[in-house]
C-alpha positions, 0 to 999 in steps of 0.5 A: 680653303676646302679640306682634303677629300677622297673621291671615287672615279665613276664608271662613266669616267673610266679612261679619262685623263686625270687633268680632264677629270679635275676640269670636270669636277673642279672647273675653277682650278687653273691648269698651273695650279693643278700642275703644282699640286701634282708636282708636289705629290698632293694629288694621289691616285690610289695613294700613288703620285700621279701625272696630268696625262694618267688615265683614271680607272673606275673605282680608283680613289683620287686624293684631292688636297685643300683647294682655294675657294674660287667662287662660282663655276665659270659659265660654258662658252656659248655654241654659235647657231651655225656650229649647233646646226652643224653638230645636229646634222651629224646625228645618225641615231637618237633615242631617249638614252643615246645619241650617235654621231658620224664624226668628221675627220679633223674634229677633236673629241676633247680639248688639250693644250693646243686644241680649243675647238672640240666636241666636248666644248660644244655638247650643249648644242646636243641637248635637243629634247633632253634635259641633260647635257650629253656625256662622252663615253668613248673617244675617237682620234681627231683624224678618225671619222665615224661612229661616236656615241654620247649618253643622254643621261647619267644612268645611260653613261654608266651603262655604256661605260660598263659595256666598253669596259667589259668589252661587250662593245664590238666595233668595225673600222674601214681603212685604206692601207698601203700594200696588201696584207698577207694573209688576206685575213688574220689577227695582229697580236702586238702589245703596245706602249706609249712613248713621248710626252703628252703633246707628242705621244705615240705608241710602239710595239713592245715586248709582252714582258715590258711593264709599260706594255698593254696587250693589243689585238686586232682582227683584219680582213682584206675586202679589195685590193688594187694590185699590190699598191693598196688595199681596202680593209676591215678592222675589228679591235678586240682591245681599245688601246690608243692609236691601236689600229694605226700602230698595228697596221704600220707594224705589219708594213701596211700603214693607213693612208694619210697616217704620217705619224705612224707611216711616214712617207709610206702613208702616201700613195698618190698626189691624187688622193686626199692627205687626210687619214683614211680610217673610219669607224664604220659601226658599233654594237653593244648593249642598249642602256634599257634593253636589247642591243644598239647597232649603229652604222656610219657612212664613209666620209667624202675623202674616203669615197673619192679614194675608193672611186680612184682605186676602183673599189666598191663600198661593201654591203655586208659585214665580214666579221658578222658583228652586226648579224641578228 
């Protein structure tokens, strides 16, 4: 048995679920064993009891109780040659410090109780000409497509994590929504809080005085509309809450097409449109780990292109928020 240790959450780990933090540091510790340690209060976050789904923050102290000696770390599962080629085809930017992928809708970024196939489990295929396994520095929902950044070194992970935490990272999303927001450009300032359990969690609008609420702000601009039926919108989140864009658009009565979780039946416009979520991380800009700024844009997925064609929309060539202007 090892003794009690206290570990400090690293910048690159900011926002990680506590159970995944343990998996990264103690891969031999089983899920059931961790649950028992948490239930009995042996694991603490800054001295307080914790749950598996709690998010750790940079600088937090994690109390790790004595753990049974479990032998060597298990080997990572091999990535098939087919999956490796597929993942490498998703790369849209590559330098010594950063990889950027155009993540397809349907690919989970990290694993969970019901998710066995995910990007985090296949990152060995993206070592490429580097020496280290790439690291996740932010996340996208499983059903959201678009730009996803990976750090190729530990120092790059620290720098990128700082950019996200300090809100230096500026992001633009494209979405197709039901109806047409009024006014055609505006800001949604609606705090959000999580409800439900880890396997079926969602966020809802909350009063700012609610202790569980987190501030959430989204800017939006209508790019085009098909009468009153649907609109093509650009979204720029000033904050990075879970499901923020999906919850905010549903809250103002214009759910994102394909988002049954937040829009229900209103998220379906026509049987002619693909039922996949119509939300795409179009672009991101932030400080590059070495110098200057990194700017990455991702092309729309096929299901959104087909929907744009069906509704008679053109793909815009400019950035309405001027985030990517030199």
